[in-house]
N, C-alpha and C positions, 0 to 999 in steps of 0.2 A: 504494500499499500503506500503510495506517494506521501511521504511526510508533510509535504506542502498542503496536501488536501486535508489531512488531519488537523494541522495547525490553523488552517483557514476555517474548518468547521468550529474548532475551539474558539478562535477569535471572534468570528461572526456571532456565535452563541453568547460569548461573554458580552459583547456590545449590545445584543438584544436584551438580555436579562438586565444589564445596567440601566438600559433605557426604561424598561418596563417598571423596574423598582424605583430608579431615581426620579422618573417624572411622576410617578405615583406620590412620592414622598413630597416633592416640590408642589404638586398640585394640592395635596391635602394641606399643606402648610399655607398656601396662597389663596385657597378658594373661600376662605371664611366659613367653613362648614357646609358649603353648597356641594353635594355630591356629584350633581349633574355636570357642574363646571369641572370638578376634579376628574371625572371619568372622560369628559370631552378632552381635556389636556392630555391625559394619559393615552387616549386612543390616537390622537394626532401624533404625539411623539413616537408611539409605536409604529404607526404607519410610515412615518418619515424615515426611521432608522431601518425598517425592513427594506425600503426602496434602495437605500444606500448599501447595506451590507449584501444584498442580493446582486445588485449591479457590480459591486467591487469583487466578490468572491466567486461568482457563478463560473468562471472559467478555470478556477483552481480546484473546486470541489463539487460543483453543482449547486452550491449554496442551500443546502438542505436545512441545517440548523434546527432540525426537528425529527426525533426518532420515528414519528408516524409517517413522514415523508420518505424517510430512508427505508423503512419497512415496506412501504407501498412499492417502491422501486425494486426492492429485492424480491418481493412476491411476484412481480411481473417479469422477473428475470433480467432486469436492467442494472442490477447492482449485485455483486457476489455477497453471499451472506456473511462471509468473514469480514469483508469491508463494511458491510452494514453494522456489524457489531462494534467495530472500531470507530466508526462514525458516531454511534450512540454513546460510547464512552466519551469520546471528545466533546460531543455536544452537551452531554450531562455535566461534565467537569467544567466546561466553559460557562455554562449557565450558573452554576454554583459560585464559581469565581466572580462572575459578574454581579451577582446578588451581594456578595461580601464587598466588592468594590463600591457599589452604591451606598451601602451602609457607611463605609468609611468616609466617603465623600461628604456625607451629611452628618458626620459626627455622631453616628448611632452605634450601639454595639454590633460588632461584626458577626457574631454568632447569636442567632435568634431562632425562635420556633413560632410559627404563626398560631394564633388562636381563633382565626376566622373559619368557622364552619361553613361550607358552601354546598353540602350534599343534600339534594332533594331531588325528586323525580324530574322537575323541570329543569334544574341545572344540569343533571345528568344528560338529559335529552338535548339540552343546549350544546354541551360539549360534543356530543355525536354529530349534531347538525353542523357546528362550527368547523370541525375537522373534515367532515365530508366535503363542505364547500371549498375549504382551502386546498385539499388534495385534488378535488375536481378542477379547480382553477389551474393548477399546476399541470396535471396530465392532459387537460384540454388544450393547453397551449404549447407544451414543450416540443411537439413535433411539427406544429403548424406555424407558430409565431413566437419563438421562445424570447425574443426581444421584448416582448410585452409582460413577461412574467414579473419583473420587479415592480412595475406600476400596478399590475393587476392584483398581486398578492397584498401589496400595501393598501390598496383601495378596499380589497375584500376584508382584511383584518380590521380596518379602521371602521367599516361598516358593521362588521360582525360584533365588535365591541358593543354596539348599540341594539342590534336586532336579536342577539341571543341572550337567554336569561342568565348564562354563566359568565358573560363578558368576554367570551371567546379566548380561553387559554389556548386550545387547539394544538397543544404540543406537550408531550410527556416530559420531556427534559425541563422545560420551564415550569411545568407544575410541580415537579419534585423541588426545584430550586426556589420557587415561591413558597413552599412550605417552611422554608428557612428564613422568612422575612415577616415579622409581625408588623407589617405596615399596610398602607392602602391596598396593595396588590397581593397581599399574602393569602394563603389558603392553609388550613389546618392539615397536618399529616394524615389525620383520620379521614380526610376527604379526598386524598390524592389517588388512592387506588381506584375508587369509583371513576374519577375523572380520566384516569389513564385508560382504563378499560373501555370507556365510552369513546375516547379519542381513537383507539386502535380499531374499534368496530366502525367508526365513521370513516377512517382512512381506507379500510378494506372494501367497504361498500363503494366508495368513490373510485378506487382503482379499478374495481371490477367493472363498474358501469362505464368508466372512461375507456376501458379496452374494448368494450363493445361498441361505444359510440364513435370514438375518434380514431382507432386504428384502422388503417386501410386493409381491405380484404387481401388475404394471401393468394 
């Protein structure tokens, strides 16, 4: 496995997690208790960094930054499973590092555990929907117009912050990392397993449907 690809996945994941947590902290500090304004700021910042890191790292690693995306590619035979596992390790490690970095920048304890319980039927369904849409967006464009993926993913996640009940984590690695932040974007460790399971289901359904819809006939 090309070490440049692994370091790209680590670095992009770290930047994404730093943005999600850091913008959440800043938004909560500046919004005067208005959760809608805080969520809007969090969503915009996340969408912006997604456009940047996908554009920056796509040629090095494919810019997955998400185990659900890597698993979807592996399941379709487009990524060796060994490489998929290495990607997941790099992504998760990068996300955890990014969370710790955000805490340090805002003078908060680096090591935290979230107390925000997010598990309910609606939020679980929201995670499946959020991840389904994300993977479908990527697979629908990758063979037809890959240059649009950075903007499409950024816009999708910005929108999904608002139309999903879960605020669209859509990423197992960042779900795990966000369990280590007791801030605006945190999620209790007890909620992570349900979120991750729903994300994998959503990704599998999207990849399966995309293979039927978008792949040219053999």
